[in-house]
C-alpha positions in Angstrom: 0.0 0.0 0.0 1.4 3.4 -0.9 0.9 6.8 0.8 1.9 10.4 0.3 2.6 10.4 4.1 5.9 9.3 5.7 7.5 9.4 9.1 10.6 11.3 7.9 11.9 13.4 5.1 15.6 13.6 4.5 18.4 15.6 3.1 21.7 13.6 3.0 22.3 12.3 6.5 19.8 14.7 8.1 16.3 13.2 8.8 13.4 15.5 9.7 10.4 14.0 11.5 6.9 14.6 10.2 3.7 14.7 12.4 3.5 10.9 12.1 6.6 10.6 14.2 5.2 12.2 17.3 5.3 10.1 20.4 1.9 9.1 22.0 3.4 9.9 25.4 4.8 13.3 24.7 3.9 15.5 21.7 7.3 17.3 21.8 9.4 14.1 21.1 9.6 11.4 18.5 8.1 7.9 19.0 9.9 4.7 19.4 8.0 3.3 16.5 9.4 6.0 14.2 12.9 5.7 15.5 12.9 1.9 15.2 11.8 2.2 11.6 14.4 4.7 10.7 17.1 2.6 12.4 16.3 -0.4 10.2 16.1 1.9 7.2 19.6 3.1 7.7 21.2 -0.2 8.6 19.7 -2.0 5.7 21.4 0.4 3.3 24.9 -0.6 4.4 26.2 -3.0 1.8 27.0 -6.6 2.7 29.8 -8.7 1.1 27.4 -11.7 0.5 23.6 -12.3 0.9 22.8 -11.9 4.6 19.9 -11.8 6.9 19.6 -9.3 9.8 19.2 -11.8 12.6 19.4 -9.3 15.5 18.7 -5.6 15.9 19.2 -3.9 19.2 18.3 -0.2 20.0 19.4 1.7 23.0 17.3 4.8 23.5 19.7 7.2 25.2 17.2 10.0 25.7 14.3 11.8 24.1 14.6 12.8 20.5 12.9 16.2 20.1 10.7 16.9 17.1 13.6 18.2 15.1 16.2 17.0 12.6 18.3 14.0 13.4 21.9 13.5 12.2 22.3 9.8 11.4 25.5 7.9 10.8 26.1 4.2 10.1 29.3 2.1 10.0 30.5 -1.4 9.9 32.1 -2.6 13.1 33.0 -6.1 11.9 33.2 -7.1 8.3 33.1 -10.7 7.2 31.5 -13.1 4.7 29.8 -15.1 7.5 29.0 -12.3 10.0 28.7 -8.6 9.8 28.2 -6.2 12.7 26.8 -2.7 12.0 26.2 0.3 14.2 24.2 3.5 13.8 23.9 6.6 15.9 21.3 9.4 15.9 22.3 12.9 17.1 19.6 15.5 18.1 21.1 19.0 18.5 24.5 17.4 18.8 23.4 15.0 21.6 23.3 11.2 21.0 19.7 10.1 21.5 19.9 6.5 20.1 22.5 4.0 19.3 21.8 0.7 17.6 23.6 -2.4 16.4 22.6 -5.0 13.9 24.0 -8.5 13.4 23.8 -9.9 9.9 24.4 -13.6 9.2 25.1 -15.2 5.8 22.2 -17.2 4.5 22.5 -20.9 3.5 20.4 -24.0 3.3 19.7 -25.8 6.7 17.0 -27.9 8.3 13.8 -25.9 9.0 12.2 -25.9 12.4 9.6 -23.2 12.0 6.9 -22.7 14.6 3.2 -22.4 13.9 1.4 -19.2 14.6 0.5 -18.5 18.2 -2.5 -16.4 17.0 -3.8 -17.4 13.5 -4.9 -14.7 11.2 -8.7 -14.3 11.6 -10.9 -16.2 9.2 -13.2 -14.4 6.9 -12.9 -11.3 4.7 -11.1 -8.2 5.9 -14.3 -6.2 5.5 -16.0 -8.4 8.1 -13.2 -8.1 10.7 -13.0 -5.6 13.5 -10.2 -3.2 12.4 -8.7 0.0 13.7 -6.9 2.4 11.4 -4.9 5.5 11.7 -3.1 7.3 8.9 0.0 5.1 9.3 -1.1 1.7 10.6 -4.1 -0.7 10.5 -4.6 -3.3 13.2 -6.9 -6.3 13.9 -7.2 -6.7 17.7 -7.0 -10.4 18.9 -6.7 -10.1 22.6 -6.1 -7.4 25.2 -6.6 -3.7 25.5 -4.1 -0.9 25.9 -6.1 0.4 28.9 -6.0 -3.0 30.8 -2.9 -4.7 32.1 -2.4 -8.2 30.8 -1.3 -10.2 27.7 -2.4 -9.0 24.3 -2.1 -9.7 20.6 -2.9 -8.0 17.3 -2.2 -8.2 13.6 -1.0 -5.0 12.0 0.0 -3.6 8.6 1.8 -0.3 8.1 0.4 2.1 5.5 3.2 4.5 4.7 6.9 4.6 4.2 9.4 5.4 6.9 11.3 7.9 4.7 9.5 9.9 2.0 10.1 8.7 -1.5 11.6 5.3 -0.5 9.7 2.0 -0.2 9.2 0.6 3.2 11.0 -2.7 3.6 9.8 -5.8 5.6 12.6 -5.2 8.1 11.5 -1.6 8.7 7.9 -2.9 9.3 8.9 -5.6 11.8 11.3 -3.1 13.6 8.4 -0.7 14.1 6.1 -3.5 15.3 8.7 -4.5 17.9 8.0 -1.2 19.7 4.3 -2.1 20.1 4.9 -4.8 22.7 4.6 -2.7 25.9 1.3 -1.2 24.6 -0.2 -4.4 23.2 0.4 -6.4 26.4 0.6 -3.6 29.0 2.2 -4.5 32.3 0.4 -1.7 34.3 -2.6 0.5 33.8 -1.8 3.6 31.6 -4.4 5.5 33.6 -2.0 5.4 36.6 1.4 4.7 35.1 3.7 5.5 32.2 5.8 2.7 30.8 8.2 4.2 28.3 10.7 1.7 27.0 14.4 2.5 27.0 15.5 -0.2 24.5 14.3 -2.6 21.9 15.9 -6.0 21.2 14.7 -7.9 18.1 15.7 -11.4 17.0 14.5 -12.9 13.7 14.9 -16.3 12.1 13.9 -14.8 8.7 12.6 -11.6 7.2 8.8 -11.1 7.4 6.6 -11.9 4.4 3.5 -10.0 3.3 1.8 -7.0 4.7 0.1 -8.4 7.8 2.3 -9.0 10.9 1.5 -10.5 14.3 2.6 -9.4 17.7 1.7 -11.5 20.7 2.9 -9.7 23.9 3.1 -10.0 27.7 5.0 -8.3 30.5 6.7 -9.0 33.8 8.2 -7.1 36.6 9.8 -7.7 40.0 8.0 -4.7 41.5 11.1 -2.4 41.4 10.1 0.2 38.8 11.5 -1.8 35.9 9.4 -3.8 33.5 10.1 -6.3 30.7 7.9 -6.6 27.7 8.2 -9.9 25.8 6.7 -10.3 22.3 6.5 -13.1 19.8 6.4 -12.0 16.2 5.0 -13.6 13.1 3.5 -13.2 9.7 0.8 -15.2 7.9 3.3 -18.0 7.1 4.3 -18.6 10.8 6.3 -17.3 13.7 9.6 -15.5 12.8 11.1 -14.3 16.1 10.8 -12.3 19.2 11.3 -8.8 20.6 12.0 -7.5 24.1 11.7 -4.0 25.7 13.0 -2.8 29.0 10.3 -0.4 30.4 10.7 2.5 32.8 7.7 2.4 35.1 6.7 5.7 36.7 3.5 6.9 38.4 1.5 9.1 36.1 1.2 12.8 36.9 -0.9 13.8 33.9 -3.9 12.5 32.0 -3.0 9.5 29.7 -2.6 9.6 26.0 -3.7 6.6 24.0 -1.6 4.7 21.5 1.5 2.5 20.9 5.1 3.5 21.0 7.4 5.1 23.6 10.4 7.1 24.3 13.1 7.2 27.1 12.5 9.0 30.3 13.4 12.7 30.1 16.2 12.4 32.7 17.9 9.4 31.1 
């Protein structure tokens, strides 16, 4: 699906967020969804010496990214024909706000041990299903509710590119979906708490296929102000990996905003 909308426009290594990139927690900063998509976008464009799969993507959110231009750099940390390790960094007003690494692994034939879907795609036509749509994502809720703590699951498809004028890749889509976990399976009530995540760790057995992607999420905590969101990820052909988020739990001092995505605490 194509759209005139995008999360970012760019000029060289500078990326300017659009209104789609606004965080649901704070209208002055960029969302984790947007930042994750841009991270995958940049790292995928680093050449590899042989065909490779991005088996791991890890983002550390070092602080909030204000709604202004980001200076993005990417480099190869380790080059090889079996493994390649990449790194990217975003600077906002000269301050690092995100660092990420990606591990690429060469692809070759091996025994398949794929797992079946934890939540099959709903039967019937799309027109008959309960769907929710914004101007950048469409979802089919399966279980759970953003306003109620507990496990949750949904199918989602993204409706616009990450960067204007450039097609959205499957890796960009799954990276953005990985940031949904803490909202799909919330650990605490968003009426009383905020739970911004400060990292995203994504492991994939293969790239996703097709538009519709599954996230099946739950959370846990030791009651110490730190949460862990665990998500299983899949597409209509089966499960393809997992994602994890460390969440910063803090009592809410303002009315809640609804939506998915996050950003680091302001004093991090």
